[in-house]
C-alpha positions as CSV (number, residue, x, y, z in Angstrom):
1,M,25.5,-22.5,-10.0
2,S,24.9,-23.7,-6.4
3,V,23.1,-27.0,-5.7
4,D,21.7,-28.4,-2.5
5,T,19.1,-30.8,-1.2
6,V,16.5,-29.0,0.9
7,S,13.1,-29.4,2.5
8,L,10.6,-26.9,1.0
9,T,7.1,-25.8,1.8
10,G,4.9,-23.1,0.6
11,W,4.5,-19.8,2.5
12,G,1.8,-21.5,4.6
13,R,4.4,-24.0,5.9
14,T,2.3,-27.1,5.2
15,S,3.2,-30.4,3.5
16,P,7.1,-30.1,3.4
17,T,8.8,-32.2,0.7
18,T,12.5,-32.6,-0.2
19,A,14.0,-31.7,-3.6
20,V,17.3,-30.8,-5.1
21,R,17.5,-27.1,-5.5
22,F,19.5,-25.4,-8.3
23,R,20.3,-21.7,-8.3
24,P,21.4,-20.8,-11.8
25,R,23.3,-17.6,-12.5
26,D,22.2,-17.2,-16.1
27,H,19.9,-18.6,-18.7
28,E,22.4,-21.2,-19.9
29,E,22.7,-22.8,-16.4
30,A,18.9,-22.8,-16.1
31,A,18.6,-24.6,-19.4
32,A,21.3,-27.2,-18.3
33,V,19.1,-28.0,-15.3
34,V,16.1,-28.7,-17.5
35,R,18.1,-30.8,-19.9
36,G,19.6,-32.8,-17.1
37,R,16.5,-33.3,-15.0
38,G,15.8,-36.6,-13.4
39,P,12.6,-38.7,-13.7
40,R,10.7,-36.6,-11.2
41,G,11.1,-33.5,-13.3
42,V,11.7,-29.9,-12.4
43,V,9.6,-26.8,-11.4
44,A,10.6,-23.1,-11.2
45,R,10.5,-21.3,-7.8
46,G,10.8,-17.6,-6.9
47,L,10.5,-16.2,-3.4
48,G,8.4,-19.1,-2.1
49,R,5.3,-16.9,-1.5
50,S,2.8,-19.4,-2.9
51,P,0.9,-20.6,0.2
52,G,0.5,-24.1,-1.2
53,D,2.6,-26.7,-3.0
54,A,2.8,-25.1,-6.5
55,A,6.5,-24.5,-6.2
56,Q,7.5,-27.8,-4.6
57,N,8.6,-31.0,-6.3
58,A,9.1,-34.0,-4.0
59,G,12.0,-36.1,-5.0
60,G,12.7,-34.0,-8.1
61,S,14.4,-30.7,-8.9
62,V,13.5,-27.1,-8.1
63,L,14.9,-24.3,-10.2
64,D,15.3,-21.4,-7.9
65,L,15.2,-18.3,-10.1
66,S,15.4,-15.7,-7.4
67,G,19.0,-15.0,-8.4
68,L,18.0,-14.0,-11.9
69,A,16.9,-10.5,-10.9
70,R,18.2,-8.0,-13.3
71,I,16.1,-5.0,-14.4
72,G,16.9,-4.1,-17.9
73,G,16.2,-0.9,-19.7
74,V,13.2,1.2,-18.5
75,D,11.7,3.1,-21.4
76,A,10.3,6.0,-19.5
77,A,8.8,7.5,-22.6
78,A,6.9,4.5,-23.7
79,G,6.3,3.1,-20.2
80,V,7.9,-0.3,-20.7
81,V,10.4,-2.3,-18.7
82,R,12.3,-5.5,-19.4
83,C,13.3,-7.6,-16.4
84,D,14.3,-11.0,-15.3
85,A,11.7,-13.3,-13.8
86,G,13.3,-13.3,-10.4
87,V,12.8,-9.5,-9.8
88,S,10.3,-8.9,-7.0
89,L,7.4,-6.6,-7.4
90,E,8.6,-4.7,-4.3
91,R,11.9,-4.0,-6.0
92,L,10.3,-3.1,-9.3
93,L,8.1,-0.6,-7.5
94,R,11.0,0.9,-5.7
95,V,12.8,1.5,-9.0
96,L,9.9,2.6,-11.1
97,L,7.9,4.9,-8.8
98,P,10.5,7.7,-8.7
99,L,10.4,7.6,-12.5
100,G,6.6,8.2,-12.5
101,W,5.6,4.6,-13.3
102,L,4.1,1.6,-11.5
103,P,4.1,-2.1,-12.2
104,P,0.9,-2.9,-14.2
105,V,-0.8,-4.9,-11.5
106,L,0.0,-4.9,-7.8
107,P,-1.3,-7.7,-5.6
108,G,-1.5,-7.6,-1.8
109,T,2.2,-8.3,-1.3
110,G,5.3,-7.0,-3.1
111,R,7.3,-10.1,-2.1
112,V,6.5,-12.1,-5.2
113,T,8.5,-12.3,-8.4
114,V,7.6,-11.2,-11.9
115,G,7.8,-14.8,-13.0
116,G,5.5,-15.9,-10.1
117,A,3.0,-13.1,-10.9
118,I,2.8,-14.3,-14.5
119,A,2.7,-18.0,-13.7
120,S,-0.1,-17.3,-11.2
121,D,-1.7,-14.6,-13.3
122,L,-2.2,-12.6,-10.2
123,P,-5.1,-10.2,-9.9
124,G,-4.7,-6.8,-8.2
125,L,-7.1,-4.4,-6.4
126,D,-8.3,-2.9,-9.7
127,H,-9.1,-6.1,-11.5
128,R,-12.4,-4.8,-12.9
129,R,-10.4,-2.2,-14.9
130,A,-6.9,-3.7,-15.3
131,G,-7.4,-7.4,-15.4
132,S,-4.7,-9.8,-14.1
133,F,-1.0,-9.4,-14.3
134,A,-0.4,-11.3,-17.6
135,R,-2.7,-8.9,-19.5
136,H,0.1,-6.3,-19.3
137,V,2.9,-8.6,-20.5
138,S,4.0,-7.8,-24.1
139,A,6.5,-10.7,-24.3
140,L,8.0,-13.3,-22.1
141,E,11.0,-15.6,-22.3
142,L,10.1,-19.2,-21.6
143,L,12.5,-22.1,-21.0
144,T,10.7,-25.1,-22.4
145,A,11.2,-28.9,-21.9
146,D,13.7,-29.2,-24.8
147,G,16.0,-26.8,-23.0
148,E,15.4,-24.0,-25.5
149,V,14.4,-20.4,-24.6
150,R,11.4,-19.1,-26.6
151,T,10.0,-15.6,-26.9
152,V,6.3,-16.1,-26.4
153,L,3.8,-13.4,-27.4
154,P,0.2,-12.6,-26.2
155,G,-2.5,-14.1,-28.3
156,T,-0.8,-17.5,-28.7
157,A,-2.0,-20.7,-27.1
158,L,1.3,-21.1,-25.3
159,F,1.2,-17.6,-23.8
160,D,-2.4,-18.2,-22.6
161,A,-1.5,-21.5,-21.0
162,T,1.6,-20.1,-19.4
163,A,-0.3,-17.2,-17.8
164,G,-1.8,-18.9,-14.8
165,G,-0.2,-22.2,-15.8
166,L,1.8,-22.5,-12.5
167,G,5.1,-23.2,-14.2
168,L,3.9,-26.3,-15.9
169,T,4.5,-25.1,-19.5
170,G,8.1,-24.1,-18.8
171,A,10.2,-21.8,-16.6
172,I,9.6,-18.1,-17.2
173,L,13.0,-16.4,-17.3
174,G,12.1,-12.8,-18.2
175,A,9.3,-10.6,-19.4
176,T,8.6,-7.2,-20.9
177,L,5.9,-5.3,-19.0
178,R,3.7,-2.3,-19.9
179,L,3.6,0.1,-17.0
180,R,1.1,2.5,-15.5
181,R,1.8,6.3,-15.4
182,V,1.4,8.1,-12.1
183,T,2.1,11.8,-11.2
184,T,2.7,11.4,-7.4
185,G,3.8,8.6,-5.1
186,L,0.6,8.9,-3.0
187,M,-2.9,7.3,-2.9
188,S,-6.1,9.1,-1.9
189,V,-7.9,6.5,0.2
190,S,-11.5,6.2,1.4
191,T,-12.4,3.9,4.3
192,E,-15.9,2.9,5.6
193,R,-17.4,0.4,7.9
194,A,-20.2,-2.0,6.9
195,G,-22.5,-3.6,9.5
196,D,-23.0,-6.9,7.7
197,L,-22.3,-8.7,4.5
198,D,-25.3,-7.2,2.6
199,D,-24.2,-3.7,3.6
200,L,-20.6,-4.5,2.6
201,L,-21.6,-5.7,-0.9
202,A,-23.9,-2.7,-1.4
203,R,-21.1,-0.3,-0.5
204,F,-18.8,-2.1,-2.9
205,T,-21.1,-1.6,-5.8
206,A,-22.6,1.8,-4.8
207,G,-19.7,3.9,-6.0
208,G,-19.1,1.9,-9.2
209,D,-15.5,2.1,-10.3
210,R,-15.0,5.8,-9.5
211,L,-12.2,4.7,-7.2
212,P,-10.6,1.9,-9.1
213,Y,-8.8,0.1,-6.3
214,A,-11.0,-1.6,-3.8
215,S,-10.9,-4.4,-1.2
216,A,-12.5,-5.2,2.1
217,W,-11.5,-6.9,5.3
218,V,-14.3,-9.2,6.4
219,D,-14.8,-10.2,10.1
220,L,-15.4,-14.0,9.7
221,M,-15.8,-14.4,13.5
222,A,-18.9,-12.1,13.7
223,R,-22.3,-13.9,13.9
224,G,-26.0,-13.1,14.0
225,R,-27.0,-9.7,12.6
226,A,-23.3,-8.7,12.3
227,T,-22.3,-11.7,10.1
228,G,-20.0,-10.7,7.3
229,R,-19.4,-7.2,8.6
230,G,-16.3,-5.5,7.4
231,I,-14.2,-2.5,6.5
232,L,-14.1,-1.4,2.8
233,T,-11.0,0.4,1.6
234,R,-10.9,2.1,-1.8
235,G,-8.3,4.3,-3.4
236,E,-7.2,6.2,-6.4
237,H,-3.8,7.7,-7.5
238,A,-3.4,11.2,-5.9
239,T,-2.8,14.1,-8.3
240,P,-0.4,16.9,-7.4
241,D,-3.2,19.2,-6.3
242,M,-4.2,16.7,-3.6
243,R,-0.8,16.8,-1.9
244,P,-0.6,18.4,1.6
245,A,1.2,21.7,1.9
246,H,3.9,20.1,4.1
247,A,4.9,17.6,1.4
248,G,7.2,20.2,-0.2
249,R,8.3,20.0,-3.8
250,T,9.0,16.2,-4.0
251,R,6.6,14.9,-6.7
252,L,7.2,11.2,-6.3
253,A,8.0,8.9,-3.4
254,K,11.7,8.1,-3.3
255,R,11.4,5.0,-1.2
256,A,9.0,2.1,-1.1
257,G,8.6,1.9,2.6
258,G,5.4,2.3,4.5
259,A,4.4,5.4,6.4
260,P,6.9,5.6,9.4
261,G,5.3,5.3,12.8
262,K,1.8,4.8,11.5
263,P,0.0,1.5,12.2
264,L,-1.1,0.0,8.8
265,L,-3.7,-2.2,10.4
266,P,-5.1,-0.1,13.3
267,G,-6.5,-2.0,16.2
268,L,-4.8,-5.3,15.4
269,P,-3.0,-6.2,18.7
270,P,-0.2,-8.8,18.8
271,L,-1.1,-12.2,20.0
272,P,1.1,-14.8,21.6
273,G,2.6,-17.4,19.2
274,G,0.2,-20.2,18.3
275,L,-2.7,-18.7,20.3
276,L,-5.1,-18.8,17.3
277,G,-5.1,-22.6,17.2
278,P,-6.6,-23.5,20.6
279,A,-8.4,-20.1,21.3
280,A,-10.9,-18.8,18.8
281,A,-11.8,-16.2,21.4
282,A,-8.5,-14.5,20.9
283,A,-9.2,-14.1,17.2
284,A,-12.7,-12.9,17.9
285,L,-11.3,-10.2,20.2
286,C,-8.7,-9.2,17.7
287,N,-11.4,-8.8,15.0
288,E,-13.7,-6.9,17.4
289,V,-10.9,-4.4,18.2
290,R,-10.0,-3.9,14.6
291,Y,-13.6,-3.3,13.6
292,R,-14.5,-0.9,16.4
293,T,-11.4,1.2,16.0
294,S,-11.9,1.7,12.3
295,P,-13.6,4.9,11.2
296,H,-17.3,4.8,10.2
297,A,-16.4,6.8,7.1
298,R,-13.2,8.7,6.0
299,T,-12.3,10.1,2.6
300,G,-9.2,11.7,1.1
301,E,-6.6,10.2,3.4
302,L,-3.2,10.3,1.7
303,R,-1.0,7.2,1.9
304,P,2.2,6.3,0.2
305,V,1.7,3.9,-2.7
306,P,3.5,1.0,-1.0
307,A,1.6,1.5,2.3
308,F,-1.7,1.2,0.4
309,F,-0.9,-1.8,-1.8
310,H,1.5,-3.7,0.5
311,A,0.5,-2.8,4.0
312,S,1.0,-6.4,5.3
313,D,4.6,-6.4,4.2
314,A,5.4,-3.8,6.8
315,L,4.0,-6.0,9.6
316,P,5.8,-8.8,11.5
317,D,5.4,-12.4,10.2
318,V,2.0,-13.6,11.3
319,R,2.5,-17.3,10.5
320,P,3.6,-18.2,14.0
321,L,0.1,-17.2,15.2
322,Y,-1.3,-20.2,13.3
323,G,0.7,-22.8,15.2
324,R,3.2,-25.3,14.2
325,G,1.0,-26.9,11.6
326,G,1.1,-23.7,9.5
327,L,-1.8,-22.1,7.7
328,V,-4.2,-23.0,4.9
329,R,-5.0,-20.2,2.6
330,Y,-8.4,-20.6,0.9
331,R,-9.4,-18.3,-2.0
332,F,-12.5,-18.7,-4.2
333,T,-14.6,-16.7,-6.6
334,V,-18.3,-16.9,-7.5
335,G,-20.0,-15.0,-10.2
336,Y,-22.3,-12.0,-9.9
337,G,-25.8,-13.3,-9.2
338,Q,-24.4,-15.9,-6.9
339,E,-24.2,-13.7,-3.8
340,E,-26.3,-16.2,-1.8
341,T,-23.5,-18.7,-2.2
342,L,-21.1,-16.1,-0.7
343,H,-23.5,-15.5,2.1
344,R,-23.8,-19.3,2.8
345,V,-20.0,-19.7,2.9
346,V,-19.5,-16.8,5.2
347,R,-22.3,-18.0,7.5
348,R,-20.7,-21.5,7.6
349,I,-17.3,-20.1,8.5
350,A,-18.8,-17.9,11.2
351,A,-20.9,-20.6,12.7
352,R,-17.9,-22.9,12.9
353,R,-15.9,-20.3,14.9
354,S,-12.9,-21.0,12.8
355,P,-10.2,-18.5,14.0
356,S,-9.5,-16.2,11.1
357,V,-8.1,-12.7,11.4
358,R,-7.3,-12.3,7.7
359,A,-10.1,-12.4,5.2
360,V,-10.1,-10.2,2.0
361,L,-13.1,-9.6,-0.3
362,Q,-12.6,-8.3,-3.8
363,R,-14.6,-7.7,-7.0
364,F,-13.3,-9.1,-10.3
365,G,-14.0,-8.1,-13.8
366,A,-13.6,-10.0,-17.1
367,G,-11.5,-13.1,-16.9
368,A,-8.2,-13.9,-18.8
369,P,-8.0,-16.3,-21.8
370,G,-5.8,-18.7,-19.9
371,P,-7.4,-22.1,-19.2
372,L,-6.1,-22.1,-15.6
373,S,-6.3,-18.4,-14.9
374,F,-8.3,-17.9,-11.6
375,A,-10.0,-14.5,-11.8
376,A,-13.5,-14.4,-13.3
377,P,-16.3,-11.9,-13.1
378,G,-17.7,-11.9,-9.6
379,W,-16.7,-11.9,-5.9
380,S,-13.5,-13.3,-4.5
381,L,-12.9,-14.2,-0.9
382,E,-9.5,-15.1,0.5
383,L,-8.9,-16.2,4.1
384,D,-6.3,-18.0,6.2
385,L,-7.0,-20.7,8.7
386,P,-4.8,-22.8,11.0
387,A,-4.0,-26.0,9.3
388,A,-4.2,-27.9,12.5
389,L,-7.9,-27.1,13.0
390,P,-9.8,-30.4,13.6
391,G,-11.9,-31.4,10.7
392,L,-10.6,-28.6,8.5
393,A,-10.1,-30.8,5.4
394,R,-13.7,-32.0,5.4
395,F,-15.0,-28.6,6.2
396,L,-13.2,-27.0,3.2
397,D,-14.3,-29.9,1.0
398,G,-17.9,-28.9,1.8
399,I,-17.2,-25.3,0.8
400,D,-15.6,-26.6,-2.4
401,E,-18.9,-28.3,-3.3
402,E,-20.8,-25.0,-2.6
403,V,-18.4,-23.0,-4.8
404,A,-18.4,-25.6,-7.6
405,A,-22.2,-25.9,-7.6
406,A,-22.4,-22.1,-8.1
407,G,-20.0,-22.2,-11.1
408,G,-17.2,-20.8,-9.1
409,R,-13.6,-21.9,-8.6
410,V,-10.8,-22.1,-6.0
411,C,-7.5,-20.5,-6.7
412,L,-5.0,-23.2,-7.8
413,A,-1.9,-21.0,-7.1
414,E,-2.8,-20.8,-3.4
415,D,-4.2,-24.3,-3.0
416,S,-2.7,-27.0,-0.8
417,R,-5.5,-29.5,-0.3
418,M,-8.2,-29.6,-3.1
419,R,-9.2,-32.9,-4.7
420,P,-8.5,-33.6,-8.4
421,E,-12.1,-34.2,-9.3
422,T,-13.0,-30.8,-7.8
423,A,-10.3,-29.0,-9.7
424,A,-11.6,-30.6,-12.9
425,A,-15.2,-29.4,-12.2
426,M,-14.1,-25.9,-11.5
427,Y,-11.8,-25.5,-14.5
428,P,-13.7,-26.9,-17.5
429,R,-10.8,-26.1,-19.8
430,L,-8.4,-28.3,-17.9
431,A,-8.4,-30.9,-20.7
432,E,-7.3,-28.3,-23.1
433,F,-4.4,-27.4,-20.8
434,R,-3.4,-31.0,-20.5
435,E,-3.4,-31.5,-24.3
436,L,-1.1,-28.5,-24.8
437,R,1.3,-29.8,-22.1
438,A,1.3,-33.3,-23.7
439,R,2.3,-31.8,-27.1
440,L,4.9,-29.4,-25.7
441,D,6.3,-31.6,-22.9
442,P,5.5,-35.2,-23.7
443,A,8.1,-36.5,-21.1
444,G,6.7,-34.4,-18.3
445,A,9.8,-32.3,-17.7
446,F,7.9,-29.7,-15.7
447,R,6.1,-31.1,-12.6
448,S,5.2,-30.1,-9.1
449,D,3.6,-31.5,-6.0
450,L,0.5,-29.5,-7.0
451,S,0.4,-30.9,-10.6
452,R,0.7,-34.5,-9.3
453,R,-1.9,-34.0,-6.6
454,L,-4.5,-32.5,-9.0
455,G,-3.5,-34.3,-12.2
456,L,-2.7,-31.1,-14.1
């Protein structure tokens, strides 16, 4: 097992803190770290893709599980796989797709681990049908505060608290996942432009769930009659009869790469490093080009599965665009019937001219039973902003108030700045989570910068 002292941040590169990092080679070494933890406790960490401070532990220990990345037996008949928590969804997709299977839920990046997907209870593009990631976990192995590894099953309080519990009930070491059957490695994709937010929401709901996967890019720089305009992308798994004639006899994609030579985000020109901070005009131009070069309406486009789900992974690292201060990712959800709140938030962001080239709108279905699981029926908007923007903290505090007043919530797994009283208002079952933690981990073995900041 390797040990070093490192400065760590989330993917957004904000709020660096220093901790002792342990990289265990097996479950026994991981358990030894938990048993020998110091007074500041320990938190598990995967590939560091959480934008905020959920996988940091200032002055304490960090259990880096990225080295525990074995994929066990794949039961191709039953559609089940057993894997370590450190396996990335990108790698899992690469292994499973040629066998005719997919991971159960695919978020917008494949560069997250199975353990992180469970601890965050990540939603995918088809949440209305499939729910979040933990819904498809039939068992997980959890290293608890006493240094023991437990098999935890769905339907128990510990499982529900662990799904979305951000590593605070223990370190997830492995899981058994139920998979999704596919007959090709392609997606049939529909794209359409919407002139404003009302138009975008109407297009989202007009087709129902005929195409199960759906998300939209929203232009948060547009104002006036174009406020909230966007590009809606929907998809379904292609069947063999949809394949083009030149595809030959190969039934399933053999690699998880994107489509060679094809821009995955058409019309998005590169910008000089750090330009977004001082020049909102650059972001506005970037958004204008992207919107104008997208088709008014296109159906039946065939894309490889990875290019559809993980388009951003094929692009260069965009973080330098946000300046040295890093980026703040802000994701919230409000329920159906609260569309006016969504409108107000979008108008506030547009009026402020906050430079944002990434903004993703989704629809959610029924929520999970976990007390800290994020997804709930309604609309979710996720955006990135430069952390160095003047007055950003106060501005986002104001949006927090709007969201909380509408009965919505901010995603804890992506948060880096919310206040503890706001988190308590948004997550009414937080007291239940705290009580379970107190029983399971009375000494506070599992801690993080996020848990201390929000009093989780």
